[in-house]
C-alpha positions in Angstrom: -7.5 -1.6 17.7 -6.2 -3.0 14.4 -7.7 -4.1 11.1 -9.1 -7.6 10.6 -7.7 -9.9 8.0 -9.3 -9.3 4.6 -8.6 -9.3 0.8 -8.2 -5.6 0.9 -5.5 -5.9 3.6 -3.7 -8.6 1.7 -3.8 -6.4 -1.4 -2.2 -3.6 0.6 0.5 -5.8 1.9 1.3 -7.2 -1.6 1.5 -3.7 -3.0 4.0 -2.5 -0.4 6.0 -5.7 -0.4 6.3 -5.6 -4.2 7.3 -2.0 -4.1 10.3 -2.5 -1.8 11.5 -5.3 -4.1 10.9 -3.3 -7.4 8.4 -5.9 -8.6 5.6 -5.2 -11.0 2.3 -5.8 -9.3 -1.1 -6.6 -10.6 -4.5 -6.9 -8.9 -7.1 -8.9 -10.8 -10.1 -9.4 -8.7 -9.1 -11.6 -5.7 -5.7 -12.6 -7.3 -2.8 -10.3 -6.5 0.4 -11.1 -8.5 4.0 -9.8 -8.6 6.5 -10.2 -11.4 9.9 -10.9 -9.7 12.2 -9.5 -12.4 11.2 -7.9 -15.8 12.7 -10.7 -17.9 12.4 -13.7 -15.5 8.8 -14.8 -16.0 8.8 -15.6 -12.3 5.3 -14.7 -11.1 4.0 -15.0 -7.6 0.3 -15.2 -7.1 -1.2 -14.2 -3.8 -4.8 -15.0 -2.7 -6.7 -14.5 0.6 -8.6 -17.5 2.0 -9.9 -18.7 -1.3 -12.8 -21.1 -2.0 -11.7 -24.5 -3.3 -12.8 -23.7 -6.9 -10.9 -20.5 -7.0 -7.8 -22.0 -5.3 -7.7 -24.8 -7.9 -8.0 -22.3 -10.8 -5.0 -20.3 -9.6 -3.0 -23.4 -8.8 -3.5 -24.6 -12.3 -2.0 -21.4 -13.7 0.9 -21.6 -11.3 1.6 -25.3 -12.2 2.2 -24.3 -15.8 5.7 -23.1 -14.9 8.3 -24.1 -12.3 9.2 -20.4 -12.0 5.8 -19.5 -10.5 4.7 -19.5 -6.8 1.3 -19.5 -5.2 0.9 -17.8 -1.8 -2.2 -18.3 0.2 -2.8 -16.0 3.2 -5.5 -17.3 5.6 -6.8 -17.0 9.1 -4.5 -18.6 11.7 -4.6 -22.4 11.7 -6.9 -22.5 8.7 -6.9 -25.8 6.7 -5.7 -25.0 3.2 -6.8 -28.3 1.5 -4.6 -30.3 3.8 -1.8 -27.7 3.3 0.6 -30.2 1.8 -0.5 -30.3 -1.9 -2.8 -28.2 -4.1 -3.4 -29.5 -7.7 0.1 -30.9 -7.9 1.8 -28.0 -6.2 3.9 -28.8 -3.2 4.0 -26.9 0.0 7.2 -25.0 0.2 6.7 -23.0 3.4 4.1 -22.5 6.1 6.1 -20.9 8.8 5.5 -17.2 7.9 3.0 -15.0 9.7 1.3 -11.8 8.5 1.5 -9.4 11.4 -0.1 -6.0 12.2 0.5 -3.2 14.7 -1.4 -0.1 15.7 1.0 2.8 14.9 -0.3 4.8 17.8 1.5 2.3 20.1 4.9 2.9 18.4 7.5 5.5 19.1 7.5 8.6 16.9 11.1 9.6 17.6 14.1 8.0 16.1 15.7 5.3 18.3 19.3 6.0 19.6 21.9 4.6 17.3 24.0 1.9 19.1 27.6 2.8 19.8 30.2 2.1 17.0 27.4 2.1 14.4 26.2 4.7 11.9 23.1 4.8 9.8 22.0 6.0 6.4 18.6 6.5 4.8 17.6 6.5 1.1 14.2 7.6 0.0 12.7 6.3 -3.2 9.3 6.7 -4.8 6.9 5.2 -2.2 9.5 3.5 -0.1 12.6 4.0 2.1 15.8 2.0 2.6 17.4 2.2 6.1 20.9 0.8 6.6 23.1 0.3 9.7 26.8 0.5 9.1 29.9 -0.4 11.1 32.8 1.2 9.2 32.5 0.0 5.6 30.4 -3.0 6.5 26.6 -3.2 6.2 25.5 -4.6 9.6 21.7 -4.5 9.1 19.1 -3.2 6.8 15.3 -2.8 6.4 12.8 -1.3 4.0 9.5 0.4 4.5 6.8 1.3 2.0 3.7 3.5 2.5 0.4 2.4 0.9 -2.6 4.5 1.7 -2.6 4.7 5.5 -0.5 1.6 6.0 3.3 1.2 6.5 4.6 -2.1 5.1 8.0 -3.2 6.6 10.0 -5.6 4.6 13.5 -7.3 4.3 14.6 -6.5 7.9 17.8 -8.4 8.0 20.9 -8.5 10.1 24.2 -9.7 8.7 25.4 -13.0 10.4 28.4 -11.3 12.0 26.2 -8.7 13.7 23.4 -10.8 15.2 22.3 -10.9 18.8 23.1 -7.2 19.3 19.6 -5.8 19.0 20.0 -4.4 15.5 16.8 -6.1 14.3 14.9 -4.2 17.0 16.7 -1.0 16.2 16.0 -1.2 12.5 12.3 -2.0 13.1 11.9 1.0 15.4 13.8 3.3 13.0 11.5 2.3 10.1 8.4 2.9 12.2 9.7 6.3 13.2 10.1 7.1 9.5 6.6 5.8 8.8 5.3 8.3 11.3 6.3 11.1 8.9 3.3 9.9 6.9 -0.4 9.8 7.8 -0.4 6.0 8.6 -2.5 4.2 11.1 -1.2 0.6 11.0 1.9 -1.3 10.1 2.1 -4.7 8.2 4.8 -7.2 7.8 5.4 -10.9 7.2 7.6 -12.6 9.8 9.3 -16.0 9.8 9.3 -18.2 12.9 12.5 -16.5 14.2 11.2 -13.0 13.7 7.7 -13.5 15.1 8.9 -13.5 18.7 10.7 -10.2 18.2 7.7 -8.5 16.6 5.3 -9.8 19.3 7.7 -8.2 21.9 7.5 -5.0 20.0 3.7 -5.1 20.1 2.8 -6.7 16.8 -0.1 -9.1 16.5 -0.3 -12.3 14.5 -3.1 -11.7 11.9 -2.8 -14.6 9.4 -0.8 -17.6 8.2 1.2 -17.6 5.0 1.3 -20.8 2.9 3.7 -20.9 -0.1 3.3 -23.5 -2.9 5.4 -24.3 -5.9 6.1 -26.9 -8.6 7.5 -30.2 -7.2 11.3 -30.2 -7.0 11.7 -26.6 -8.1 13.8 -25.6 -5.0 16.8 -24.0 -6.7 15.4 -20.5 -6.6 13.2 -20.6 -3.5 13.8 -17.8 -1.0 13.2 -19.1 2.5 11.2 -16.0 3.5 9.2 -13.1 2.1 10.5 -10.6 4.5 13.6 -11.6 6.4 16.3 -12.0 3.7 18.3 -9.2 2.1 20.2 -10.8 -0.7 22.8 -8.1 -0.8 24.1 -8.7 2.8 23.0 -12.3 3.4 26.2 -13.9 2.3 
């Protein structure tokens, strides 16, 4: 049995997600925010299923700068004020899903590395980077943070030249095996539409919908996903 969607769970996900990106994170009541670069001023504010008054208050703060984002995580199919506009902010994305898995259902042992590939692991404070190589090329990569008794998977990405070879599945299983080194009970991640099918196959459950809002026309810096892009190997 897995956790139900709640503000506490959203806070846990934000903490782990921010950690794997190196973002500063703040939790002020029901508003969880991440600073995406120390000198950028690009804040993302994350809230869980807010009341209309609270949502409009946060949206007003986000609307003050085109470099800010508002992310609302809510129950599946929830109506977020029509989901197209909040206090002048435009809907940027609503395809992402917050997903959860019971770690007892996941393998403890490391998966077998596919032929012709090698792997490397780098451990940092509170999170791990796992990379798949073919020769000198980075074929796939993923990150995992541990927050309390949760493992948060993030930025699981396969280079375009290496797709359709099962590397996304391999990286996911490898990260979960690493997570088992800690006393964790559940895993969390945000999947885009393409990744959701894979994670459901691996036993993950759709827990909530992710709605991202931003200033009108401010599309030059928008990443298409919270979790599926790794800028270092996406080109």
